[in-house]
mmCIF file as gemmi writes it, N, C-alpha and C atoms, coordinates in Angstrom:
data_model
loop_
_atom_site.group_PDB
_atom_site.id
_atom_site.type_symbol
_atom_site.label_atom_id
_atom_site.label_alt_id
_atom_site.label_comp_id
_atom_site.label_asym_id
_atom_site.label_entity_id
_atom_site.label_seq_id
_atom_site.pdbx_PDB_ins_code
_atom_site.Cartn_x
_atom_site.Cartn_y
_atom_site.Cartn_z
_atom_site.occupancy
_atom_site.B_iso_or_equiv
_atom_site.pdbx_formal_charge
_atom_site.auth_seq_id
_atom_site.auth_asym_id
_atom_site.pdbx_PDB_model_num
ATOM 1 N N . UNK Axp A 1 ? 0.955 -1.139 0.002 1 0 ? 1 A 1
ATOM 2 C CA . UNK Axp A 1 ? 0.052 0.085 0.081 1 0 ? 1 A 1
ATOM 3 C C . UNK Axp A 1 ? 1.04 1.205 0.015 1 0 ? 1 A 1
ATOM 4 N N . UNK Axp A 2 ? 0.643 2.144 -0.977 1 0 ? 2 A 1
ATOM 5 C CA . UNK Axp A 2 ? 1.395 3.363 -0.812 1 0 ? 2 A 1
ATOM 6 C C . UNK Axp A 2 ? 1.181 4.298 0.27 1 0 ? 2 A 1
ATOM 7 N N . UNK Axp A 3 ? 1.952 4.914 0.555 1 0 ? 3 A 1
ATOM 8 C CA . UNK Axp A 3 ? 1.74 5.862 1.745 1 0 ? 3 A 1
ATOM 9 C C . UNK Axp A 3 ? 2.353 7.341 1.523 1 0 ? 3 A 1
ATOM 10 N N . UNK Axp A 4 ? 1.716 8.118 2.312 1 0 ? 4 A 1
ATOM 11 C CA . UNK Axp A 4 ? 2.219 9.741 1.94 1 0 ? 4 A 1
ATOM 12 C C . UNK Axp A 4 ? 2.373 10.002 3.453 1 0 ? 4 A 1
ATOM 13 N N . UNK Axp A 5 ? 3.364 11.138 3.659 1 0 ? 5 A 1
ATOM 14 C CA . UNK Axp A 5 ? 3.596 11.752 4.842 1 0 ? 5 A 1
ATOM 15 C C . UNK Axp A 5 ? 2.477 12.67 5.17 1 0 ? 5 A 1
ATOM 16 N N . UNK Axp A 6 ? 2.012 12.825 6.446 1 0 ? 6 A 1
ATOM 17 C CA . UNK Axp A 6 ? 1.034 13.783 7.076 1 0 ? 6 A 1
ATOM 18 C C . UNK Axp A 6 ? 1.489 14.1 8.357 1 0 ? 6 A 1
ATOM 19 N N . UNK Axp A 7 ? 1.581 15.432 8.601 1 0 ? 7 A 1
ATOM 20 C CA . UNK Axp A 7 ? 1.986 15.917 9.842 1 0 ? 7 A 1
ATOM 21 C C . UNK Axp A 7 ? 0.84 16.505 10.602 1 0 ? 7 A 1
ATOM 22 N N . UNK Axp A 8 ? 0.89 16.575 11.898 1 0 ? 8 A 1
ATOM 23 C CA . UNK Axp A 8 ? -0.07 17.228 12.723 1 0 ? 8 A 1
ATOM 24 C C . UNK Axp A 8 ? 0.369 17.654 14.133 1 0 ? 8 A 1
ATOM 25 N N . UNK Axp A 9 ? -0.193 18.665 14.69 1 0 ? 9 A 1
ATOM 26 C CA . UNK Axp A 9 ? 0.319 19.055 16.049 1 0 ? 9 A 1
ATOM 27 C C . UNK Axp A 9 ? -0.719 18.416 17.009 1 0 ? 9 A 1
ATOM 28 N N . UNK Axp A 10 ? -0.08 17.696 18.169 1 0 ? 10 A 1
ATOM 29 C CA . UNK Axp A 10 ? -0.849 17.195 19.182 1 0 ? 10 A 1
ATOM 30 C C . UNK Axp A 10 ? -0.762 17.823 20.397 1 0 ? 10 A 1
ATOM 31 N N . UNK Axp A 11 ? -1.732 17.927 21.167 1 0 ? 11 A 1
ATOM 32 C CA . UNK Axp A 11 ? -1.546 18.511 22.435 1 0 ? 11 A 1
ATOM 33 C C . UNK Axp A 11 ? -0.423 17.586 23.221 1 0 ? 11 A 1
ATOM 34 N N . UNK Axp A 12 ? 0.205 18.197 24.271 1 0 ? 12 A 1
ATOM 35 C CA . UNK Axp A 12 ? 1.383 17.451 24.802 1 0 ? 12 A 1
ATOM 36 C C . UNK Axp A 12 ? 0.982 16.207 25.576 1 0 ? 12 A 1
ATOM 37 N N . UNK Axp A 13 ? -0.337 16.437 26.183 1 0 ? 13 A 1
ATOM 38 C CA . UNK Axp A 13 ? -0.963 15.167 26.822 1 0 ? 13 A 1
ATOM 39 C C . UNK Axp A 13 ? -1.2 14.164 25.907 1 0 ? 13 A 1
ATOM 40 N N . UNK Axp A 14 ? -1.607 14.395 24.729 1 0 ? 14 A 1
ATOM 41 C CA . UNK Axp A 14 ? -1.994 13.282 23.846 1 0 ? 14 A 1
ATOM 42 C C . UNK Axp A 14 ? -0.812 12.723 23.237 1 0 ? 14 A 1
ATOM 43 N N . UNK Axp A 15 ? 0.296 13.544 22.932 1 0 ? 15 A 1
ATOM 44 C CA . UNK Axp A 15 ? 1.461 12.884 22.63 1 0 ? 15 A 1
ATOM 45 C C . UNK Axp A 15 ? 2.21 12.046 23.612 1 0 ? 15 A 1
ATOM 46 N N . UNK Axp A 16 ? 2.179 12.428 24.934 1 0 ? 16 A 1
ATOM 47 C CA . UNK Axp A 16 ? 2.581 11.763 25.823 1 0 ? 16 A 1
ATOM 48 C C . UNK Axp A 16 ? 1.903 10.33 26.003 1 0 ? 16 A 1
ATOM 49 N N . UNK Axp A 17 ? 0.49 10.297 25.984 1 0 ? 17 A 1
ATOM 50 C CA . UNK Axp A 17 ? -0.215 9.201 26.134 1 0 ? 17 A 1
ATOM 51 C C . UNK Axp A 17 ? 0.158 8.141 24.904 1 0 ? 17 A 1
ATOM 52 N N . UNK Axp A 18 ? 0.317 8.757 23.773 1 0 ? 18 A 1
ATOM 53 C CA . UNK Axp A 18 ? 0.546 8.029 22.588 1 0 ? 18 A 1
ATOM 54 C C . UNK Axp A 18 ? 1.942 7.282 22.742 1 0 ? 18 A 1
ATOM 55 N N . UNK Axp A 19 ? 2.924 8.046 23.263 1 0 ? 19 A 1
ATOM 56 C CA . UNK Axp A 19 ? 4.405 7.448 23.424 1 0 ? 19 A 1
ATOM 57 C C . UNK Axp A 19 ? 4.348 6.413 24.45 1 0 ? 19 A 1
ATOM 58 N N . UNK Axp A 20 ? 3.41 6.73 25.625 1 0 ? 20 A 1
ATOM 59 C CA . UNK Axp A 20 ? 3.286 5.571 26.581 1 0 ? 20 A 1
ATOM 60 C C . UNK Axp A 20 ? 2.59 4.242 26.095 1 0 ? 20 A 1
ATOM 61 N N . UNK Axp A 21 ? 1.652 4.42 25.396 1 0 ? 21 A 1
ATOM 62 C CA . UNK Axp A 21 ? 1.016 3.29 24.672 1 0 ? 21 A 1
ATOM 63 C C . UNK Axp A 21 ? 2.03 2.479 23.717 1 0 ? 21 A 1
ATOM 64 N N . UNK Axp A 22 ? 2.842 3.361 22.903 1 0 ? 22 A 1
ATOM 65 C CA . UNK Axp A 22 ? 3.639 2.826 22.052 1 0 ? 22 A 1
ATOM 66 C C . UNK Axp A 22 ? 4.698 1.993 22.686 1 0 ? 22 A 1
ATOM 67 N N . UNK Axp A 23 ? 5.104 2.563 23.879 1 0 ? 23 A 1
ATOM 68 C CA . UNK Axp A 23 ? 6.225 1.822 24.634 1 0 ? 23 A 1
ATOM 69 C C . UNK Axp A 23 ? 5.584 0.432 25.18 1 0 ? 23 A 1
ATOM 70 N N . UNK Axp A 24 ? 4.479 0.716 25.811 1 0 ? 24 A 1
ATOM 71 C CA . UNK Axp A 24 ? 3.679 -0.436 26.391 1 0 ? 24 A 1
ATOM 72 C C . UNK Axp A 24 ? 3.38 -1.565 25.508 1 0 ? 24 A 1
ATOM 73 N N . UNK Axp A 25 ? 3.133 -1.207 24.299 1 0 ? 25 A 1
ATOM 74 C CA . UNK Axp A 25 ? 2.613 -2.279 23.34 1 0 ? 25 A 1
ATOM 75 C C . UNK Axp A 25 ? 3.828 -2.784 22.373 1 0 ? 25 A 1
ATOM 76 N N . UNK Axp A 26 ? 4.843 -2.048 22.439 1 0 ? 26 A 1
ATOM 77 C CA . UNK Axp A 26 ? 5.865 -2.446 21.405 1 0 ? 26 A 1
ATOM 78 C C . UNK Axp A 26 ? 5.673 -2.011 19.876 1 0 ? 26 A 1
ATOM 79 N N . UNK Axp A 27 ? 4.613 -1.152 19.803 1 0 ? 27 A 1
ATOM 80 C CA . UNK Axp A 27 ? 4.257 -0.721 18.586 1 0 ? 27 A 1
ATOM 81 C C . UNK Axp A 27 ? 4.853 0.804 18.372 1 0 ? 27 A 1
ATOM 82 N N . UNK Axp A 28 ? 5.066 1.298 17.072 1 0 ? 28 A 1
ATOM 83 C CA . UNK Axp A 28 ? 5.504 2.376 16.925 1 0 ? 28 A 1
ATOM 84 C C . UNK Axp A 28 ? 4.224 3.452 16.94 1 0 ? 28 A 1
ATOM 85 N N . UNK Axp A 29 ? 4.649 4.818 17.414 1 0 ? 29 A 1
ATOM 86 C CA . UNK Axp A 29 ? 3.521 5.764 17.363 1 0 ? 29 A 1
ATOM 87 C C . UNK Axp A 29 ? 2.867 5.889 16.031 1 0 ? 29 A 1
ATOM 88 N N . UNK Axp A 30 ? 3.583 5.695 14.894 1 0 ? 30 A 1
ATOM 89 C CA . UNK Axp A 30 ? 2.825 5.934 13.598 1 0 ? 30 A 1
ATOM 90 C C . UNK Axp A 30 ? 1.928 4.667 13.346 1 0 ? 30 A 1
ATOM 91 N N . UNK Axp A 31 ? 2.219 3.358 13.828 1 0 ? 31 A 1
ATOM 92 C CA . UNK Axp A 31 ? 1.413 2.341 13.812 1 0 ? 31 A 1
ATOM 93 C C . UNK Axp A 31 ? 0.074 2.465 14.573 1 0 ? 31 A 1
ATOM 94 N N . UNK Axp A 32 ? 0.22 3.103 15.71 1 0 ? 32 A 1
ATOM 95 C CA . UNK Axp A 32 ? -0.959 3.411 16.698 1 0 ? 32 A 1
ATOM 96 C C . UNK Axp A 32 ? -1.718 4.572 15.995 1 0 ? 32 A 1
ATOM 97 N N . UNK Axp A 33 ? -1.144 5.599 15.536 1 0 ? 33 A 1
ATOM 98 C CA . UNK Axp A 33 ? -1.959 6.671 15.096 1 0 ? 33 A 1
ATOM 99 C C . UNK Axp A 33 ? -2.573 6.218 13.874 1 0 ? 33 A 1
ATOM 100 N N . UNK Axp A 34 ? -2.011 5.607 12.975 1 0 ? 34 A 1
ATOM 101 C CA . UNK Axp A 34 ? -2.646 5.014 11.608 1 0 ? 34 A 1
ATOM 102 C C . UNK Axp A 34 ? -3.977 4.242 12.165 1 0 ? 34 A 1
ATOM 103 N N . UNK Axp A 35 ? -3.723 3.364 12.936 1 0 ? 35 A 1
ATOM 104 C CA . UNK Axp A 35 ? -4.784 2.489 13.326 1 0 ? 35 A 1
ATOM 105 C C . UNK Axp A 35 ? -5.947 3.128 13.97 1 0 ? 35 A 1
ATOM 106 N N . UNK Axp A 36 ? -5.571 4.091 14.758 1 0 ? 36 A 1
ATOM 107 C CA . UNK Axp A 36 ? -6.674 4.985 15.508 1 0 ? 36 A 1
ATOM 108 C C . UNK Axp A 36 ? -7.502 5.779 14.271 1 0 ? 36 A 1
ATOM 109 N N . UNK Axp A 37 ? -6.83 6.358 13.378 1 0 ? 37 A 1
ATOM 110 C CA . UNK Axp A 37 ? -7.357 7.134 12.276 1 0 ? 37 A 1
ATOM 111 C C . UNK Axp A 37 ? -8.265 6.22 11.534 1 0 ? 37 A 1
ATOM 112 N N . UNK Axp A 38 ? -7.766 5.064 11.151 1 0 ? 38 A 1
ATOM 113 C CA . UNK Axp A 38 ? -8.394 4.247 10.424 1 0 ? 38 A 1
ATOM 114 C C . UNK Axp A 38 ? -9.854 3.627 11.159 1 0 ? 38 A 1
ATOM 115 N N . UNK Axp A 39 ? -9.693 3.398 12.369 1 0 ? 39 A 1
ATOM 116 C CA . UNK Axp A 39 ? -10.871 2.934 13.165 1 0 ? 39 A 1
ATOM 117 C C . UNK Axp A 39 ? -11.792 4.19 13.264 1 0 ? 39 A 1
ATOM 118 N N . UNK Axp A 40 ? -11.385 5.286 13.423 1 0 ? 40 A 1
ATOM 119 C CA . UNK Axp A 40 ? -12.158 6.353 13.553 1 0 ? 40 A 1
ATOM 120 C C . UNK Axp A 40 ? -12.971 6.649 12.213 1 0 ? 40 A 1
ATOM 121 N N . UNK Axp A 41 ? -12.204 6.759 11.032 1 0 ? 41 A 1
ATOM 122 C CA . UNK Axp A 41 ? -12.852 6.807 9.818 1 0 ? 41 A 1
ATOM 123 C C . UNK Axp A 41 ? -13.756 5.654 9.478 1 0 ? 41 A 1
ATOM 124 N N . UNK Axp A 42 ? -13.7 4.474 9.916 1 0 ? 42 A 1
ATOM 125 C CA . UNK Axp A 42 ? -14.503 3.394 9.685 1 0 ? 42 A 1
ATOM 126 C C . UNK Axp A 42 ? -15.863 3.76 10.37 1 0 ? 42 A 1
ATOM 127 N N . UNK Axp A 43 ? -15.878 4.093 11.553 1 0 ? 43 A 1
ATOM 128 C CA . UNK Axp A 43 ? -17.005 4.281 12.383 1 0 ? 43 A 1
ATOM 129 C C . UNK Axp A 43 ? -17.686 5.589 11.876 1 0 ? 43 A 1
ATOM 130 N N . UNK Axp A 44 ? -17.036 6.64 11.678 1 0 ? 44 A 1
ATOM 131 C CA . UNK Axp A 44 ? -17.759 7.789 11.161 1 0 ? 44 A 1
ATOM 132 C C . UNK Axp A 44 ? -18.392 7.661 9.827 1 0 ? 44 A 1
ATOM 133 N N . UNK Axp A 45 ? -17.671 6.889 8.899 1 0 ? 45 A 1
ATOM 134 C CA . UNK Axp A 45 ? -18.324 6.712 7.548 1 0 ? 45 A 1
ATOM 135 C C . UNK Axp A 45 ? -19.557 5.79 7.724 1 0 ? 45 A 1
ATOM 136 N N . UNK Axp A 46 ? -19.617 4.7 8.536 1 0 ? 46 A 1
ATOM 137 C CA . UNK Axp A 46 ? -20.515 3.966 8.652 1 0 ? 46 A 1
ATOM 138 C C . UNK Axp A 46 ? -21.729 4.831 9.345 1 0 ? 46 A 1
ATOM 139 N N . UNK Axp A 47 ? -21.462 5.658 10.297 1 0 ? 47 A 1
ATOM 140 C CA . UNK Axp A 47 ? -22.579 6.485 10.87 1 0 ? 47 A 1
ATOM 141 C C . UNK Axp A 47 ? -23.081 7.509 9.875 1 0 ? 47 A 1
ATOM 142 N N . UNK Axp A 48 ? -22.288 8.209 9.036 1 0 ? 48 A 1
ATOM 143 C CA . UNK Axp A 48 ? -22.771 9.158 8.116 1 0 ? 48 A 1
ATOM 144 C C . UNK Axp A 48 ? -23.633 8.401 7.196 1 0 ? 48 A 1
ATOM 145 N N . UNK Axp A 49 ? -23.17 7.341 6.801 1 0 ? 49 A 1
ATOM 146 C CA . UNK Axp A 49 ? -23.955 6.484 5.769 1 0 ? 49 A 1
ATOM 147 C C . UNK Axp A 49 ? -25.323 6.02 6.256 1 0 ? 49 A 1
ATOM 148 N N . UNK Axp A 50 ? -25.288 5.637 7.482 1 0 ? 50 A 1
ATOM 149 C CA . UNK Axp A 50 ? -26.593 5.174 8.158 1 0 ? 50 A 1
ATOM 150 C C . UNK Axp A 50 ? -27.616 6.371 8.403 1 0 ? 50 A 1
ATOM 151 N N . UNK Axp A 51 ? -27.073 7.589 8.651 1 0 ? 51 A 1
ATOM 152 C CA . UNK Axp A 51 ? -27.824 8.827 8.805 1 0 ? 51 A 1
ATOM 153 C C . UNK Axp A 51 ? -28.351 9.269 7.424 1 0 ? 51 A 1
ATOM 154 N N . UNK Axp A 52 ? -27.488 9.146 6.368 1 0 ? 52 A 1
ATOM 155 C CA . UNK Axp A 52 ? -27.932 9.422 5.06 1 0 ? 52 A 1
ATOM 156 C C . UNK Axp A 52 ? -29.132 8.537 4.415 1 0 ? 52 A 1
ATOM 157 N N . UNK Axp A 53 ? -28.815 7.111 4.797 1 0 ? 53 A 1
ATOM 158 C CA . UNK Axp A 53 ? -30.017 6.188 4.409 1 0 ? 53 A 1
ATOM 159 C C . UNK Axp A 53 ? -31.302 6.378 5.131 1 0 ? 53 A 1
ATOM 160 N N . UNK Axp A 54 ? -31.175 6.79 6.45 1 0 ? 54 A 1
ATOM 161 C CA . UNK Axp A 54 ? -32.333 7.143 7.119 1 0 ? 54 A 1
ATOM 162 C C . UNK Axp A 54 ? -32.997 8.433 6.748 1 0 ? 54 A 1
ATOM 163 N N . UNK Axp A 55 ? -32.288 9.489 6.169 1 0 ? 55 A 1
ATOM 164 C CA . UNK Axp A 55 ? -32.997 10.568 5.732 1 0 ? 55 A 1
ATOM 165 C C . UNK Axp A 55 ? -33.629 10.137 4.27 1 0 ? 55 A 1
ATOM 166 N N . UNK Axp A 56 ? -32.936 9.402 3.447 1 0 ? 56 A 1
ATOM 167 C CA . UNK Axp A 56 ? -33.629 8.849 2.225 1 0 ? 56 A 1
ATOM 168 C C . UNK Axp A 56 ? -34.905 8.114 2.537 1 0 ? 56 A 1
ATOM 169 N N . UNK Axp A 57 ? -35.036 7.419 3.411 1 0 ? 57 A 1
ATOM 170 C CA . UNK Axp A 57 ? -36.17 6.616 3.909 1 0 ? 57 A 1
ATOM 171 C C . UNK Axp A 57 ? -37.248 7.608 4.175 1 0 ? 57 A 1
ATOM 172 N N . UNK Axp A 58 ? -36.835 8.414 4.961 1 0 ? 58 A 1
ATOM 173 C CA . UNK Axp A 58 ? -37.925 9.531 5.529 1 0 ? 58 A 1
ATOM 174 C C . UNK Axp A 58 ? -38.471 10.33 4.203 1 0 ? 58 A 1
ATOM 175 N N . UNK Axp A 59 ? -37.468 10.76 3.327 1 0 ? 59 A 1
ATOM 176 C CA . UNK Axp A 59 ? -37.87 11.496 2.239 1 0 ? 59 A 1
ATOM 177 C C . UNK Axp A 59 ? -38.76 10.634 1.384 1 0 ? 59 A 1
ATOM 178 N N . UNK Axp A 60 ? -38.599 9.23 1.411 1 0 ? 60 A 1
ATOM 179 C CA . UNK Axp A 60 ? -39.365 8.293 0.688 1 0 ? 60 A 1
ATOM 180 C C . UNK Axp A 60 ? -40.682 7.857 1.29 1 0 ? 60 A 1
ATOM 181 N N . UNK Axp A 61 ? -40.93 8.486 2.423 1 0 ? 61 A 1
ATOM 182 C CA . UNK Axp A 61 ? -42.288 8.335 3.283 1 0 ? 61 A 1
ATOM 183 C C . UNK Axp A 61 ? -42.277 7.032 4.13 1 0 ? 61 A 1
ATOM 184 N N . UNK Axp A 62 ? -40.982 6.442 4.18 1 0 ? 62 A 1
ATOM 185 C CA . UNK Axp A 62 ? -40.731 5.29 5.112 1 0 ? 62 A 1
ATOM 186 C C . UNK Axp A 62 ? -40.345 5.495 6.376 1 0 ? 62 A 1
ATOM 187 N N . UNK Axp A 63 ? -41.032 4.997 7.419 1 0 ? 63 A 1
ATOM 188 C CA . UNK Axp A 63 ? -40.49 5.592 8.85 1 0 ? 63 A 1
ATOM 189 C C . UNK Axp A 63 ? -41.046 4.287 9.768 1 0 ? 63 A 1
ATOM 190 N N . UNK Axp A 64 ? -40.591 4.301 11.003 1 0 ? 64 A 1
ATOM 191 C CA . UNK Axp A 64 ? -41.016 3.283 11.944 1 0 ? 64 A 1
ATOM 192 C C . UNK Axp A 64 ? -41.533 4.026 13.166 1 0 ? 64 A 1
ATOM 193 N N . UNK Axp A 65 ? -42.652 3.538 13.655 1 0 ? 65 A 1
ATOM 194 C CA . UNK Axp A 65 ? -43.194 4.165 14.735 1 0 ? 65 A 1
ATOM 195 C C . UNK Axp A 65 ? -42.429 4.051 15.997 1 0 ? 65 A 1
ATOM 196 N N . UNK Axp A 66 ? -42.493 4.876 17.034 1 0 ? 66 A 1
ATOM 197 C CA . UNK Axp A 66 ? -41.906 4.909 18.146 1 0 ? 66 A 1
ATOM 198 C C . UNK Axp A 66 ? -42.302 3.732 18.964 1 0 ? 66 A 1
ATOM 199 N N . UNK Axp A 67 ? -43.52 3.352 18.865 1 0 ? 67 A 1
ATOM 200 C CA . UNK Axp A 67 ? -44.073 2.058 19.598 1 0 ? 67 A 1
ATOM 201 C C . UNK Axp A 67 ? -43.289 0.826 19.113 1 0 ? 67 A 1
ATOM 202 N N . UNK Axp A 68 ? -43.062 0.821 17.8 1 0 ? 68 A 1
ATOM 203 C CA . UNK Axp A 68 ? -42.37 -0.406 17.143 1 0 ? 68 A 1
ATOM 204 C C . UNK Axp A 68 ? -40.992 -0.345 17.68 1 0 ? 68 A 1
ATOM 205 N N . UNK Axp A 69 ? -40.245 0.758 17.684 1 0 ? 69 A 1
ATOM 206 C CA . UNK Axp A 69 ? -38.932 0.946 18.19 1 0 ? 69 A 1
ATOM 207 C C . UNK Axp A 69 ? -38.839 0.365 19.613 1 0 ? 69 A 1
ATOM 208 N N . UNK Axp A 70 ? -39.786 0.765 20.668 1 0 ? 70 A 1
ATOM 209 C CA . UNK Axp A 70 ? -39.697 0.59 21.921 1 0 ? 70 A 1
ATOM 210 C C . UNK Axp A 70 ? -39.973 -1.081 22.014 1 0 ? 70 A 1
ATOM 211 N N . UNK Axp A 71 ? -41.015 -1.678 21.135 1 0 ? 71 A 1
ATOM 212 C CA . UNK Axp A 71 ? -41.133 -3.029 21.272 1 0 ? 71 A 1
ATOM 213 C C . UNK Axp A 71 ? -39.951 -3.924 20.711 1 0 ? 71 A 1
ATOM 214 N N . UNK Axp A 72 ? -39.345 -3.363 19.725 1 0 ? 72 A 1
ATOM 215 C CA . UNK Axp A 72 ? -38.186 -4.168 19.084 1 0 ? 72 A 1
ATOM 216 C C . UNK Axp A 72 ? -36.894 -4.056 20.468 1 0 ? 72 A 1
ATOM 217 N N . UNK Axp A 73 ? -36.889 -2.915 21.018 1 0 ? 73 A 1
ATOM 218 C CA . UNK Axp A 73 ? -35.747 -2.831 22.134 1 0 ? 73 A 1
ATOM 219 C C . UNK Axp A 73 ? -36.32 -3.249 23.608 1 0 ? 73 A 1
ATOM 220 N N . UNK Axp A 74 ? -37.567 -3.806 23.563 1 0 ? 74 A 1
ATOM 221 C CA . UNK Axp A 74 ? -38.08 -4.274 24.834 1 0 ? 74 A 1
ATOM 222 C C . UNK Axp A 74 ? -38.223 -3.169 25.931 1 0 ? 74 A 1
ATOM 223 N N . UNK Axp A 75 ? -38.67 -2.054 25.42 1 0 ? 75 A 1
ATOM 224 C CA . UNK Axp A 75 ? -38.819 -0.924 26.283 1 0 ? 75 A 1
ATOM 225 C C . UNK Axp A 75 ? -40.296 -0.877 26.592 1 0 ? 75 A 1
């Protein structure tokens, strides 16, 4: 996989925590940062996609009643 350099400024506390975790796990700071960014992007991409799908459903007149939601969740 091709890679590119990317730099950013971290708060001192965040950098310190990253260094401590890298030391404790035997991983590099870069590995941990890439892993964290990839996980964040996966979650955010999924969430935005789900929201957009929900908006499309509502725009198409599809919805679920609160009573059905409560029933599904056992509330």
